[in-house]
C-alpha positions as CSV (number, residue, x, y, z in Angstrom):
1,X,-18.8,69.3,9.4
2,X,-19.1,72.2,12.0
3,X,-16.1,73.1,14.0
4,X,-16.1,72.4,17.7
5,X,-16.5,75.6,19.7
6,X,-13.5,74.5,21.8
7,X,-11.3,74.9,18.7
8,X,-12.7,78.0,17.1
9,X,-10.0,80.6,16.6
10,X,-11.9,83.4,14.9
11,X,-13.1,85.0,18.2
12,X,-11.7,86.0,21.5
13,X,-12.3,84.5,24.9
14,X,-11.5,86.2,28.1
15,X,-10.8,85.2,31.7
16,X,-11.5,88.1,34.1
17,X,-11.5,89.1,37.7
18,X,-14.0,91.3,39.5
19,X,-14.1,92.7,42.9
20,X,-16.5,94.7,45.0
21,X,-16.3,98.4,46.2
22,X,-14.6,97.3,49.4
23,X,-12.2,95.1,47.5
24,X,-12.8,92.2,49.9
25,X,-14.0,89.7,47.3
26,X,-12.4,88.3,44.1
27,X,-14.5,86.6,41.4
28,X,-13.1,84.8,38.4
29,X,-15.1,84.3,35.2
30,X,-14.8,83.5,31.6
31,X,-16.7,84.9,28.6
32,X,-16.5,85.4,24.8
33,X,-17.8,89.0,25.1
34,X,-16.1,90.9,27.8
35,X,-17.9,94.1,27.5
36,X,-21.4,92.5,27.5
37,X,-20.5,90.3,30.4
38,X,-19.0,93.0,32.6
39,X,-22.0,95.2,31.8
40,X,-24.3,92.4,33.0
41,X,-22.3,92.2,36.3
42,X,-22.4,96.0,36.7
43,X,-26.1,96.1,36.2
44,X,-26.7,93.3,38.7
45,X,-28.4,91.1,36.1
46,X,-26.2,88.1,36.8
47,X,-27.7,86.1,39.7
48,X,-25.4,84.3,42.1
49,X,-22.1,85.1,43.7
50,X,-21.4,88.4,41.9
51,X,-24.8,89.8,42.6
52,X,-24.8,88.7,46.2
53,X,-21.3,90.2,46.9
54,X,-21.8,93.2,44.5
55,X,-18.7,92.3,42.4
56,X,-19.0,94.9,39.7
57,X,-15.5,96.2,39.2
58,X,-13.3,94.7,36.6
59,X,-9.7,94.6,37.9
60,X,-8.0,92.1,35.6
61,X,-8.5,90.2,32.3
62,X,-6.6,88.1,29.9
63,X,-7.5,87.2,26.2
64,X,-7.3,83.8,24.6
65,X,-8.0,82.5,21.1
66,X,-9.8,79.4,22.1
67,X,-12.4,78.6,24.7
68,X,-10.3,75.6,25.8
69,X,-7.4,77.8,26.7
70,X,-9.6,80.3,28.5
71,X,-11.4,77.6,30.5
72,X,-8.1,75.9,31.5
73,X,-6.8,79.3,32.7
74,X,-10.0,80.0,34.6
75,X,-9.8,76.7,36.4
76,X,-6.2,77.2,37.2
77,X,-6.7,80.7,38.6
78,X,-9.7,79.5,40.7
79,X,-7.3,77.1,42.4
80,X,-4.8,79.8,43.4
81,X,-4.7,81.4,46.9
82,X,-6.2,84.9,47.3
83,X,-2.7,86.3,47.7
84,X,-1.4,84.8,44.5
85,X,-4.5,86.1,42.6
86,X,-3.9,89.6,44.1
87,X,-0.2,89.5,43.2
88,X,-1.2,88.7,39.6
89,X,-3.7,91.5,39.4
90,X,-1.3,94.0,41.0
91,X,1.4,93.3,38.5
92,X,-0.7,95.4,36.0
93,X,-3.2,97.1,38.2
94,X,-1.5,98.0,41.5
95,X,-4.5,100.0,42.9
96,X,-7.2,97.6,41.8
97,X,-8.8,100.4,39.7
98,X,-11.9,99.5,37.7
99,X,-10.9,98.8,34.1
100,X,-14.4,99.3,32.7
101,X,-13.6,102.5,31.0
102,X,-10.6,100.9,29.2
103,X,-12.6,98.0,27.7
104,X,-15.5,100.1,26.4
105,X,-13.3,102.4,24.3
């Protein structure tokens, strides 16, 4: 029997936050390939909110061992106020610098 993707532990899942150049918008997403997904956002190949508002700067991410944990965290963060989200980001990234260079090393 094949394992449910919600319980696989041999890969990583990420919850991430993007912003735009003006830092006026925050977007929260989830992926199992952070580098690929952020690259897609940066290239503008992801239609929808991030393309419309040019959210292409990675300012925060967390890693999880299951898709279930990551999805639950993504949903929780999306329910937070903007201030609470910014406070979380600024705990580790006070200037909202783009973390792209860090994740591609």
